[in-house]
FIVO-587631 format. One record per residue (C-alpha): chain; x, y, z negated; residue number from 0. Coordinates in nm, 3 decimals. Layout:
<nodes>
NODE  chaine       px       py       pz  num
NODE       A        X        Y        Z  NUM
...
</nodes>
This chain:
<nodes>
NODE  chaine       px       py       pz  num
NODE       A   -0.036    0.009   -0.013    0
NODE       A    0.316    0.224   -0.070    1
NODE       A    0.377    0.215    0.352    2
NODE       A    0.047    0.338    0.401    3
NODE       A    0.059    0.613    0.173    4
NODE       A    0.387    0.704    0.317    5
NODE       A    0.301    0.711    0.646    6
NODE       A    0.000    0.923    0.603    7
NODE       A    0.203    1.204    0.374    8
NODE       A    0.433    1.218    0.692    9
NODE       A    0.148    1.252    0.967   10
NODE       A    0.113    1.633    0.935   11
NODE       A    0.349    1.959    0.855   12
NODE       A    0.280    2.097    0.504   13
NODE       A    0.186    2.435    0.435   14
NODE       A    0.535    2.563    0.377   15
NODE       A    0.679    2.419    0.754   16
NODE       A    0.410    2.587    0.902   17
NODE       A    0.457    2.924    0.740   18
NODE       A    0.816    2.939    0.796   19
NODE       A    0.735    2.846    1.166   20
NODE       A    0.507    3.144    1.170   21
NODE       A    0.759    3.383    0.955   22
NODE       A    1.039    3.296    1.230   23
NODE       A    0.779    3.391    1.492   24
NODE       A    0.670    3.693    1.372   25
NODE       A    1.068    3.801    1.323   26
NODE       A    1.113    3.685    1.682   27
NODE       A    0.807    3.918    1.835   28
NODE       A    0.889    4.221    1.586   29
NODE       A    1.229    4.211    1.738   30
NODE       A    1.136    4.144    2.123   31
NODE       A    0.885    4.418    2.099   32
NODE       A    1.078    4.756    2.061   33
NODE       A    1.331    4.603    2.315   34
NODE       A    1.025    4.573    2.577   35
NODE       A    0.918    4.948    2.486   36
NODE       A    1.285    5.060    2.580   37
NODE       A    1.271    4.859    2.943   38
NODE       A    0.920    4.979    2.962   39
NODE       A    1.035    5.365    2.932   40
NODE       A    1.328    5.292    3.150   41
NODE       A    1.121    5.188    3.405   42
NODE       A    0.874    5.454    3.412   43
NODE       A    1.144    5.724    3.447   44
NODE       A    1.325    5.545    3.763   45
NODE       A    0.971    5.461    3.902   46
NODE       A    0.946    5.876    3.904   47
NODE       A    1.265    5.915    3.995   48
NODE       A    1.163    5.692    4.296   49
NODE       A    0.819    5.864    4.367   50
NODE       A    0.992    6.201    4.346   51
NODE       A    1.241    6.075    4.604   52
NODE       A    0.970    5.944    4.858   53
NODE       A    0.798    6.283    4.820   54
NODE       A    1.111    6.456    4.890   55
NODE       A    1.122    6.261    5.245   56
NODE       A    0.774    6.381    5.335   57
NODE       A    0.807    6.734    5.240   58
NODE       A    1.135    6.730    5.413   59
NODE       A    0.919    6.588    5.769   60
NODE       A    0.660    6.852    5.669   61
NODE       A    0.906    7.127    5.694   62
NODE       A    1.104    7.024    6.020   63
NODE       A    0.755    7.025    6.190   64
NODE       A    0.586    7.334    6.007   65
NODE       A    0.922    7.501    5.958   66
NODE       A    0.888    7.576    5.587   67
NODE       A    0.808    7.411    5.307   68
NODE       A    0.433    7.369    5.175   69
NODE       A    0.336    7.673    4.950   70
NODE       A    0.257    7.605    4.554   71
NODE       A   -0.105    7.622    4.667   72
NODE       A   -0.102    7.408    4.963   73
NODE       A    0.088    7.161    4.691   74
NODE       A    0.138    6.816    4.806   75
NODE       A   -0.215    6.772    4.914   76
NODE       A   -0.019    6.941    5.260   77
NODE       A    0.144    6.597    5.326   78
NODE       A   -0.177    6.424    5.333   79
NODE       A   -0.380    6.651    5.575   80
NODE       A   -0.331    6.975    5.749   81
NODE       A   -0.393    7.263    5.490   82
NODE       A   -0.602    7.522    5.614   83
NODE       A   -0.390    7.786    5.619   84
NODE       A   -0.172    7.689    5.868   85
NODE       A   -0.038    7.970    6.145   86
NODE       A   -0.014    7.682    6.415   87
NODE       A   -0.193    7.366    6.316   88
NODE       A   -0.083    7.190    6.620   89
NODE       A    0.257    7.143    6.427   90
NODE       A    0.148    6.961    6.184   91
NODE       A    0.206    6.586    6.282   92
NODE       A    0.111    6.372    5.923   93
NODE       A   -0.027    6.227    5.730   94
NODE       A    0.326    6.222    5.603   95
NODE       A    0.216    5.995    5.314   96
NODE       A    0.057    5.685    5.309   97
NODE       A   -0.293    5.659    5.131   98
NODE       A   -0.545    5.851    5.109   99
NODE       A   -0.422    6.079    4.769  100
NODE       A   -0.108    6.176    4.575  101
NODE       A   -0.003    5.951    4.341  102
NODE       A    0.011    6.021    3.960  103
NODE       A    0.341    5.990    3.820  104
NODE       A    0.377    5.670    3.534  105
NODE       A    0.228    5.839    3.271  106
NODE       A   -0.094    5.913    3.451  107
NODE       A   -0.018    6.282    3.506  108
NODE       A   -0.022    6.447    3.869  109
NODE       A    0.298    6.547    3.960  110
NODE       A    0.404    6.937    3.980  111
NODE       A    0.508    7.096    4.286  112
NODE       A    0.599    7.469    4.299  113
NODE       A    0.769    7.668    4.637  114
NODE       A    1.004    7.872    4.600  115
NODE       A    1.122    7.692    4.298  116
NODE       A    1.260    7.805    3.976  117
NODE       A    1.528    7.535    3.948  118
NODE       A    1.562    7.548    4.325  119
NODE       A    1.518    7.886    4.431  120
NODE       A    1.613    7.832    4.809  121
NODE       A    1.413    7.536    4.797  122
NODE       A    1.127    7.351    4.576  123
NODE       A    1.093    7.205    4.264  124
NODE       A    0.908    6.879    4.219  125
NODE       A    0.874    6.681    3.883  126
NODE       A    0.706    6.491    3.649  127
NODE       A    0.583    6.639    3.311  128
NODE       A    0.682    6.285    3.213  129
NODE       A    0.579    6.059    2.881  130
NODE       A    0.494    6.411    2.653  131
NODE       A    0.272    6.526    2.941  132
NODE       A    0.419    6.864    2.820  133
NODE       A    0.614    7.104    3.085  134
NODE       A    0.935    7.249    3.011  135
NODE       A    1.032    6.983    2.790  136
NODE       A    1.392    6.773    2.788  137
NODE       A    1.177    6.421    2.923  138
NODE       A    1.103    6.577    3.268  139
NODE       A    1.168    6.432    3.567  140
NODE       A    1.266    6.673    3.872  141
NODE       A    1.446    6.693    4.203  142
NODE       A    1.681    6.941    4.000  143
</nodes>
């Protein structure tokens, strides 16, 4: 009878063993979440820089055809459809971007555009407000 009782005792895990495994899993998760968040933050900044690079290519195409950069008022929308105030609309050969709308930055806010630029007085400023969604802070991502 001792053999049957001993084999019954070893069939499952003890409460201490289960709790120990749970503690180890919680410790592993608590170490990996900050690492994941760091990678996600870096990926968002790289995505914003990449998107700004694509906008720059489209803006340069607009400038080559029209002879000037889009005005601040025309904004990035001038890359999708001809602005109403173009002196010679026949020169517009867009759309210069794929899709039907200007994509948002990785943090869900519109990209900012200004011509002439404050940081690029002979060109244009193009930037994302960054994760804090506030203009003029050090986490802004731009073409400067």
